[in-house]
DRENDO-1510 file (C-alpha; in Angstrom, 1 decimal, always signed):
<recs>
REC; n; res; u; v; w
REC; 1; UNK; -18.8; -3.2; +15.9 .
REC; 2; UNK; -15.1; -2.5; +15.7 .
REC; 3; UNK; -14.2; +0.9; +17.3 .
REC; 4; UNK; -11.6; +2.6; +15.1 .
REC; 5; UNK; -9.4; +5.7; +15.5 .
REC; 6; UNK; -7.4; +7.5; +12.8 .
REC; 7; UNK; -4.4; +9.6; +13.5 .
REC; 8; UNK; -3.3; +11.7; +10.6 .
REC; 9; UNK; -6.7; +12.0; +9.1 .
REC; 10; UNK; -5.9; +15.2; +7.3 .
REC; 11; UNK; -3.7; +13.5; +4.6 .
REC; 12; UNK; -5.0; +11.7; +1.5 .
REC; 13; UNK; -4.4; +8.3; +3.1 .
REC; 14; UNK; -6.3; +9.2; +6.3 .
REC; 15; UNK; -9.1; +10.8; +4.3 .
REC; 16; UNK; -9.4; +7.7; +2.1 .
REC; 17; UNK; -9.6; +5.5; +5.2 .
REC; 18; UNK; -12.5; +7.6; +6.5 .
REC; 19; UNK; -14.3; +7.4; +3.2 .
REC; 20; UNK; -14.0; +3.7; +3.0 .
REC; 21; UNK; -14.8; +3.1; +6.6 .
REC; 22; UNK; -18.0; +5.2; +6.3 .
REC; 23; UNK; -19.4; +2.3; +4.2 .
REC; 24; UNK; -18.0; -0.5; +6.3 .
REC; 25; UNK; -20.8; -2.5; +8.0 .
REC; 26; UNK; -18.7; -3.8; +10.9 .
REC; 27; UNK; -16.5; -0.8; +11.8 .
REC; 28; UNK; -17.1; +2.7; +13.2 .
REC; 29; UNK; -14.7; +5.6; +13.3 .
REC; 30; UNK; -15.2; +7.1; +16.8 .
REC; 31; UNK; -12.2; +9.5; +16.9 .
REC; 32; UNK; -9.9; +11.2; +14.4 .
REC; 33; UNK; -6.8; +13.3; +15.1 .
REC; 34; UNK; -4.4; +15.7; +13.3 .
REC; 35; UNK; -2.0; +18.1; +14.8 .
REC; 36; UNK; -2.5; +20.6; +12.0 .
REC; 37; UNK; -6.3; +20.4; +11.8 .
REC; 38; UNK; -7.4; +19.9; +15.4 .
REC; 39; UNK; -10.6; +21.7; +16.2 .
REC; 40; UNK; -11.9; +21.7; +12.7 .
REC; 41; UNK; -14.6; +19.4; +11.4 .
REC; 42; UNK; -14.0; +16.7; +8.8 .
REC; 43; UNK; -16.2; +18.7; +6.3 .
REC; 44; UNK; -13.8; +21.6; +6.7 .
REC; 45; UNK; -10.8; +19.3; +6.0 .
REC; 46; UNK; -12.5; +17.3; +3.2 .
REC; 47; UNK; -15.3; +19.1; +1.3 .
REC; 48; UNK; -16.6; +15.8; +0.0 .
REC; 49; UNK; -17.9; +15.0; +3.5 .
REC; 50; UNK; -20.2; +18.1; +3.6 .
REC; 51; UNK; -23.8; +17.0; +4.2 .
REC; 52; UNK; -22.8; +13.6; +5.6 .
REC; 53; UNK; -23.0; +12.4; +9.2 .
REC; 54; UNK; -19.2; +12.2; +9.1 .
REC; 55; UNK; -18.9; +15.8; +8.2 .
REC; 56; UNK; -19.6; +17.0; +11.7 .
REC; 57; UNK; -16.9; +14.8; +13.3 .
REC; 58; UNK; -14.5; +17.1; +15.0 .
REC; 59; UNK; -10.8; +16.5; +14.6 .
REC; 60; UNK; -8.9; +16.1; +17.9 .
REC; 61; UNK; -5.3; +15.6; +18.7 .
REC; 62; UNK; -3.8; +12.2; +19.5 .
REC; 63; UNK; -3.9; +12.8; +23.2 .
REC; 64; UNK; -7.7; +12.5; +23.2 .
REC; 65; UNK; -8.9; +9.9; +25.8 .
REC; 66; UNK; -11.4; +8.6; +23.2 .
REC; 67; UNK; -8.5; +6.7; +21.6 .
REC; 68; UNK; -8.3; +4.5; +24.7 .
REC; 69; UNK; -11.8; +3.1; +23.8 .
REC; 70; UNK; -10.7; +2.0; +20.4 .
REC; 71; UNK; -10.1; -1.6; +19.3 .
REC; 72; UNK; -7.8; -0.5; +16.5 .
REC; 73; UNK; -5.9; +2.7; +15.6 .
REC; 74; UNK; -4.7; +3.5; +12.1 .
REC; 75; UNK; -1.6; +5.6; +11.9 .
REC; 76; UNK; -1.3; +7.7; +8.7 .
REC; 77; UNK; +1.7; +9.7; +9.8 .
REC; 78; UNK; +5.2; +10.6; +8.6 .
REC; 79; UNK; +8.1; +8.2; +9.2 .
REC; 80; UNK; +9.4; +8.4; +12.7 .
REC; 81; UNK; +6.2; +9.8; +14.1 .
REC; 82; UNK; +4.2; +6.5; +13.9 .
REC; 83; UNK; +6.9; +4.5; +15.7 .
REC; 84; UNK; +7.0; +7.0; +18.5 .
REC; 85; UNK; +3.3; +6.7; +19.3 .
REC; 86; UNK; +2.5; +3.1; +18.4 .
REC; 87; UNK; +3.8; +1.6; +21.7 .
REC; 88; UNK; +1.4; +3.6; +23.8 .
REC; 89; UNK; -1.6; +2.0; +22.0 .
REC; 90; UNK; +0.0; -1.5; +22.0 .
REC; 91; UNK; +0.5; -1.3; +25.8 .
REC; 92; UNK; -3.2; -0.7; +26.2 .
REC; 93; UNK; -4.2; -3.7; +24.1 .
REC; 94; UNK; -5.1; -1.6; +21.1 .
REC; 95; UNK; -4.1; -3.1; +17.7 .
REC; 96; UNK; -2.2; -0.8; +15.4 .
REC; 97; UNK; -2.0; -0.6; +11.6 .
REC; 98; UNK; +0.7; +1.8; +10.4 .
REC; 99; UNK; +0.2; +3.2; +6.9 .
REC; 100; UNK; +3.6; +4.8; +7.0 .
REC; 101; UNK; +7.1; +3.3; +6.7 .
REC; 102; UNK; +8.0; +2.7; +10.3 .
REC; 103; UNK; +7.2; -1.0; +10.6 .
REC; 104; UNK; +7.8; -2.3; +7.1 .
REC; 105; UNK; +11.6; -3.1; +7.5 .
REC; 106; UNK; +12.9; -5.7; +9.8 .
REC; 107; UNK; +16.4; -4.3; +10.5 .
REC; 108; UNK; +16.9; -1.0; +12.4 .
REC; 109; UNK; +20.2; -0.4; +10.6 .
REC; 110; UNK; +18.5; -0.6; +7.2 .
REC; 111; UNK; +15.8; +1.8; +8.4 .
REC; 112; UNK; +18.5; +4.3; +9.6 .
REC; 113; UNK; +20.3; +4.1; +6.3 .
REC; 114; UNK; +17.3; +4.8; +4.1 .
REC; 115; UNK; +15.3; +7.2; +6.4 .
REC; 116; UNK; +18.3; +9.1; +7.8 .
REC; 117; UNK; +17.3; +8.6; +11.5 .
REC; 118; UNK; +17.3; +6.0; +14.2 .
REC; 119; UNK; +14.2; +4.0; +14.7 .
REC; 120; UNK; +12.4; +5.1; +17.9 .
REC; 121; UNK; +11.4; +1.5; +18.8 .
REC; 122; UNK; +13.6; -1.1; +17.1 .
REC; 123; UNK; +12.4; -3.8; +19.5 .
REC; 124; UNK; +9.1; -3.8; +17.6 .
REC; 125; UNK; +10.5; -4.4; +14.1 .
REC; 126; UNK; +10.7; -8.2; +14.3 .
REC; 127; UNK; +7.2; -8.4; +15.8 .
REC; 128; UNK; +5.5; -6.2; +13.2 .
REC; 129; UNK; +3.9; -8.1; +10.3 .
REC; 130; UNK; +4.3; -6.9; +6.8 .
REC; 131; UNK; +0.6; -6.3; +5.8 .
REC; 132; UNK; +0.4; -7.8; +2.3 .
REC; 133; UNK; -2.6; -10.2; +2.7 .
REC; 134; UNK; -2.0; -12.2; -0.4 .
REC; 135; UNK; +1.4; -13.2; +0.9 .
REC; 136; UNK; +1.1; -13.0; +4.7 .
REC; 137; UNK; -2.5; -13.7; +5.5 .
REC; 138; UNK; -2.0; -16.1; +8.4 .
REC; 139; UNK; +0.6; -14.0; +10.1 .
REC; 140; UNK; -1.7; -10.9; +9.8 .
REC; 141; UNK; -4.6; -12.7; +11.5 .
REC; 142; UNK; -2.5; -13.2; +14.7 .
REC; 143; UNK; -0.8; -9.8; +14.7 .
REC; 144; UNK; -1.2; -6.8; +17.0 .
REC; 145; UNK; +1.1; -4.5; +14.9 .
REC; 146; UNK; +1.0; -4.3; +11.1 .
REC; 147; UNK; +3.2; -2.3; +8.8 .
REC; 148; UNK; +1.0; -1.6; +5.8 .
REC; 149; UNK; +3.0; -1.9; +2.6 .
REC; 150; UNK; +3.9; +1.1; +0.4 .
REC; 151; UNK; +1.9; +1.6; -2.9 .
REC; 152; UNK; +4.8; +0.9; -5.2 .
REC; 153; UNK; +6.0; -2.2; -3.3 .
REC; 154; UNK; +2.4; -3.6; -3.4 .
REC; 155; UNK; +2.2; -3.3; -7.2 .
REC; 156; UNK; +5.7; -4.8; -7.6 .
REC; 157; UNK; +5.6; -7.6; -5.1 .
REC; 158; UNK; +2.3; -8.9; -6.3 .
REC; 159; UNK; +3.7; -8.8; -9.8 .
REC; 160; UNK; +6.7; -10.8; -8.8 .
REC; 161; UNK; +5.4; -13.2; -6.2 .
REC; 162; UNK; +4.3; -16.1; -8.4 .
REC; 163; UNK; +7.6; -16.0; -10.3 .
REC; 164; UNK; +10.2; -15.6; -7.6 .
REC; 165; UNK; +10.4; -19.2; -6.2 .
REC; 166; UNK; +10.4; -20.8; -9.7 .
REC; 167; UNK; +13.1; -21.7; -12.2 .
REC; 168; UNK; +11.4; -19.4; -14.7 .
REC; 169; UNK; +13.4; -16.5; -13.3 .
REC; 170; UNK; +17.1; -16.2; -13.9 .
REC; 171; UNK; +19.3; -14.6; -11.3 .
REC; 172; UNK; +20.1; -11.0; -12.0 .
REC; 173; UNK; +18.8; -7.5; -11.4 .
REC; 174; UNK; +15.0; -7.0; -11.9 .
REC; 175; UNK; +14.2; -3.8; -13.8 .
REC; 176; UNK; +11.2; -2.0; -12.5 .
REC; 177; UNK; +9.7; +1.2; -14.2 .
REC; 178; UNK; +6.8; +2.6; -12.2 .
REC; 179; UNK; +4.5; +5.6; -12.7 .
REC; 180; UNK; +2.3; +7.2; -10.0 .
REC; 181; UNK; -0.4; +9.7; -9.8 .
REC; 182; UNK; +0.3; +12.9; -7.9 .
REC; 183; UNK; -1.7; +11.9; -4.8 .
REC; 184; UNK; +1.1; +9.5; -4.1 .
REC; 185; UNK; +3.2; +12.4; -3.0 .
REC; 186; UNK; +0.7; +13.2; -0.2 .
REC; 187; UNK; -1.2; +16.3; +0.6 .
REC; 188; UNK; +1.9; +18.5; +0.5 .
REC; 189; UNK; +2.8; +21.8; -1.0 .
REC; 190; UNK; +5.8; +21.5; -3.3 .
REC; 191; UNK; +6.4; +23.5; -6.4 .
REC; 192; UNK; +6.6; +20.4; -8.7 .
REC; 193; UNK; +3.2; +19.2; -7.5 .
REC; 194; UNK; +1.3; +22.4; -8.3 .
REC; 195; UNK; -1.1; +22.0; -11.2 .
REC; 196; UNK; +0.8; +24.4; -13.6 .
REC; 197; UNK; +4.0; +22.5; -12.9 .
REC; 198; UNK; +2.7; +18.9; -13.1 .
REC; 199; UNK; +0.1; +19.2; -15.9 .
REC; 200; UNK; +1.2; +17.9; -19.3 .
REC; 201; UNK; +4.5; +16.9; -17.6 .
REC; 202; UNK; +6.1; +13.5; -17.1 .
REC; 203; UNK; +9.2; +13.2; -14.9 .
REC; 204; UNK; +11.3; +10.7; -13.0 .
REC; 205; UNK; +12.2; +11.2; -9.4 .
REC; 206; UNK; +13.8; +9.4; -6.4 .
REC; 207; UNK; +16.8; +8.1; -8.4 .
REC; 208; UNK; +18.7; +5.9; -7.5 .
REC; 209; UNK; +17.8; +5.4; -3.9 .
REC; 210; UNK; +14.1; +5.6; -3.5 .
REC; 211; UNK; +13.0; +4.7; +0.0 .
REC; 212; UNK; +10.7; +1.9; -1.2 .
REC; 213; UNK; +13.6; -0.1; -2.5 .
REC; 214; UNK; +14.7; -1.8; +0.7 .
REC; 215; UNK; +11.1; -2.8; +1.4 .
REC; 216; UNK; +10.8; -4.3; -2.1 .
REC; 217; UNK; +14.1; -6.2; -1.9 .
REC; 218; UNK; +13.4; -7.4; +1.7 .
REC; 219; UNK; +10.1; -9.0; +0.8 .
REC; 220; UNK; +11.2; -10.2; -2.7 .
REC; 221; UNK; +14.2; -11.9; -1.2 .
REC; 222; UNK; +12.0; -13.6; +1.4 .
REC; 223; UNK; +9.8; -15.0; -1.4 .
REC; 224; UNK; +12.7; -16.1; -3.5 .
REC; 225; UNK; +14.7; -17.7; -0.7 .
REC; 226; UNK; +17.8; -15.7; -1.7 .
REC; 227; UNK; +18.9; -12.2; -2.3 .
REC; 228; UNK; +17.0; -10.3; -5.0 .
REC; 229; UNK; +18.2; -7.0; -6.4 .
REC; 230; UNK; +15.9; -4.5; -8.0 .
REC; 231; UNK; +16.6; -1.4; -10.2 .
REC; 232; UNK; +13.7; +0.9; -9.5 .
REC; 233; UNK; +12.8; +4.0; -11.4 .
REC; 234; UNK; +9.6; +5.8; -10.3 .
REC; 235; UNK; +7.9; +8.5; -12.3 .
REC; 236; UNK; +5.3; +11.2; -11.6 .
REC; 237; UNK; +2.4; +11.4; -14.1 .
REC; 238; UNK; -0.2; +14.2; -14.3 .
REC; 239; UNK; -3.2; +12.2; -12.9 .
REC; 240; UNK; -4.7; +12.2; -9.4 .
REC; 241; UNK; -4.6; +8.4; -8.8 .
REC; 242; UNK; -3.1; +5.2; -10.0 .
REC; 243; UNK; +0.1; +3.3; -10.2 .
REC; 244; UNK; +1.4; +1.4; -13.3 .
REC; 245; UNK; +4.4; -0.8; -12.8 .
REC; 246; UNK; +6.3; -2.5; -15.7 .
REC; 247; UNK; +8.8; -5.2; -14.6 .
REC; 248; UNK; +11.4; -6.7; -17.0 .
REC; 249; UNK; +13.6; -9.6; -16.0 .
REC; 250; UNK; +15.6; -12.4; -17.6 .
REC; 251; UNK; +13.9; -15.8; -17.9 .
REC; 252; UNK; +15.6; -18.8; -16.4 .
REC; 253; UNK; +14.6; -21.0; -19.3 .
REC; 254; UNK; +12.5; -20.8; -22.4 .
REC; 255; UNK; +8.8; -20.5; -21.6 .
REC; 256; UNK; +5.7; -19.0; -23.1 .
REC; 257; UNK; +3.1; -16.4; -22.3 .
REC; 258; UNK; +0.6; -19.2; -21.8 .
REC; 259; UNK; +2.7; -21.0; -19.2 .
REC; 260; UNK; +3.4; -17.8; -17.4 .
REC; 261; UNK; -0.3; -16.8; -17.4 .
REC; 262; UNK; -1.3; -20.2; -16.1 .
REC; 263; UNK; +1.2; -19.9; -13.3 .
REC; 264; UNK; -0.2; -16.5; -12.3 .
REC; 265; UNK; -3.8; -17.7; -12.5 .
REC; 266; UNK; -3.0; -20.7; -10.3 .
REC; 267; UNK; -1.2; -18.5; -7.7 .
REC; 268; UNK; -4.0; -16.0; -7.4 .
REC; 269; UNK; -7.0; -18.2; -8.1 .
REC; 270; UNK; -8.4; -17.7; -4.6 .
REC; 271; UNK; -7.5; -14.0; -4.2 .
REC; 272; UNK; -10.5; -11.7; -4.4 .
REC; 273; UNK; -8.6; -8.6; -5.2 .
REC; 274; UNK; -6.1; -9.8; -7.8 .
REC; 275; UNK; -7.1; -10.3; -11.4 .
REC; 276; UNK; -4.8; -11.9; -13.9 .
REC; 277; UNK; -5.7; -10.8; -17.4 .
REC; 278; UNK; -5.6; -13.2; -20.4 .
REC; 279; UNK; -5.7; -13.0; -24.2 .
REC; 280; UNK; -5.0; -9.5; -25.5 .
REC; 281; UNK; -6.2; -7.7; -22.4 .
REC; 282; UNK; -3.7; -5.5; -20.6 .
REC; 283; UNK; -3.9; -3.7; -17.3 .
REC; 284; UNK; -5.0; +0.0; -17.2 .
REC; 285; UNK; -5.2; +2.2; -14.2 .
REC; 286; UNK; -8.7; +3.5; -14.9 .
REC; 287; UNK; -10.0; +0.0; -14.5 .
REC; 288; UNK; -9.0; -0.2; -10.8 .
REC; 289; UNK; -9.5; +3.4; -9.6 .
REC; 290; UNK; -11.3; +3.7; -6.3 .
REC; 291; UNK; -11.1; +0.0; -5.8 .
REC; 292; UNK; -8.9; -2.4; -3.7 .
REC; 293; UNK; -8.1; -4.4; -6.8 .
REC; 294; UNK; -4.9; -5.2; -8.7 .
REC; 295; UNK; -4.8; -6.1; -12.4 .
REC; 296; UNK; -1.8; -8.1; -13.7 .
REC; 297; UNK; -0.7; -9.4; -17.1 .
REC; 298; UNK; +2.5; -11.3; -18.0 .
REC; 299; UNK; +4.2; -11.8; -21.4 .
REC; 300; UNK; +7.2; -13.8; -22.6 .
REC; 301; UNK; +9.5; -12.2; -25.2 .
REC; 302; UNK; +11.1; -15.2; -26.9 .
REC; 303; UNK; +13.4; -13.0; -29.0 .
REC; 304; UNK; +15.2; -11.6; -25.9 .
REC; 305; UNK; +14.3; -14.4; -23.5 .
REC; 306; UNK; +12.8; -11.9; -21.1 .
REC; 307; UNK; +9.6; -11.8; -19.0 .
REC; 308; UNK; +7.5; -8.6; -18.8 .
REC; 309; UNK; +4.9; -8.2; -16.1 .
REC; 310; UNK; +2.4; -5.3; -15.9 .
REC; 311; UNK; +0.7; -4.3; -12.7 .
REC; 312; UNK; -1.9; -1.6; -11.9 .
REC; 313; UNK; -3.6; -0.4; -8.7 .
REC; 314; UNK; -5.1; +2.6; -7.0 .
REC; 315; UNK; -2.3; +4.0; -4.8 .
REC; 316; UNK; -4.8; +5.4; -2.2 .
REC; 317; UNK; -6.9; +2.2; -2.0 .
REC; 318; UNK; -4.9; -1.1; -2.5 .
REC; 319; UNK; -1.8; +1.0; -2.2 .
REC; 320; UNK; -2.8; +2.4; +1.2 .
REC; 321; UNK; -6.2; +2.7; +2.9 .
REC; 322; UNK; -8.0; -0.2; +1.2 .
REC; 323; UNK; -5.2; -2.6; +2.0 .
REC; 324; UNK; -5.2; -1.3; +5.6 .
REC; 325; UNK; -8.9; -2.1; +5.9 .
REC; 326; UNK; -8.3; -5.5; +4.3 .
REC; 327; UNK; -5.8; -6.1; +7.1 .
REC; 328; UNK; -8.3; -4.9; +9.7 .
REC; 329; UNK; -10.8; -7.4; +8.4 .
REC; 330; UNK; -8.3; -10.2; +8.8 .
REC; 331; UNK; -7.3; -9.0; +12.3 .
REC; 332; UNK; -10.9; -9.1; +13.5 .
REC; 333; UNK; -12.0; -12.3; +11.8 .
REC; 334; UNK; -14.2; -10.6; +9.2 .
REC; 335; UNK; -14.6; -11.7; +5.6 .
REC; 336; UNK; -11.6; -10.2; +3.9 .
REC; 337; UNK; -13.7; -8.3; +1.3 .
REC; 338; UNK; -16.0; -6.6; +3.8 .
REC; 339; UNK; -16.5; -3.0; +2.9 .
REC; 340; UNK; -14.1; -3.3; -0.1 .
REC; 341; UNK; -16.0; -5.2; -2.8 .
REC; 342; UNK; -17.7; -2.3; -4.6 .
REC; 343; UNK; -16.6; -1.9; -8.3 .
REC; 344; UNK; -14.8; +1.2; -9.4 .
REC; 345; UNK; -16.0; +4.2; -11.4 .
REC; 346; UNK; -16.2; +4.2; -15.2 .
REC; 347; UNK; -15.6; +6.4; -17.1 .
</recs>
């Protein structure tokens, strides 16, 4: 049994980790921590745990000696905070999966530019593995430190990956329009996230320098073998969960929807969590909620010679906690789908 600790359990990502791990047959959460919620029970932090055996688990702070007994620690913390505490666990032989942004970028200067602070441990950036299993599976298996991808980048990179190394994509800026449920903003108290403010509203934010951009361009450029530029516009929509990304890019040559679909099907044919839709079926967020799954569809517009890719996922599962558990499974030699293969909820 893998002994797991969670630091930052009070947030939506931390709570989702605990929910998913509660049903995991090979992992047990032995200690959880939060500076703001220390001393409270999980049931007090998340009412959904009332009446469960997890509900009585008491939240500690991260100095608890119980963390020293863990095989793995998940960090669900703000940027800057994860990087400051990760080396302590690594020095003790404890593996770390960071759900935050601290170990996603490879260059300390890029981190400083986009996060407005110096990286606390830049020496770890080259070692950290970008935790997108569909693209970096073998590296993840050998890692001790994983930077779990952001939710938007996961939806975008999986949509682009089959296309980037081919002649089907023309050079030029890739246009990405993404929409996220409100839980993507975290468990924060901002005026624009209150129900009366967000309900029946639809707004863009983070223009033109959203912090996920360098992560997207870094990994897309790696896949393409040359620099890739992305124009990214995120939007907030009045739902709790879900991300819907629409990508629009110039085709490198005339193609067809059938050729593109076959390319995507071949690329993802062995991937348990990626479904490429065919025929008239198109992705919808409700089809993937509460799952670790991604749905993709691709179309060719012959009139404009452009390719359109649609991608949906649950921002708290495949976009955060579920992907982190998928990475844990790889780290410890488990079947990748362990604890993650349940279908979603409908309706």
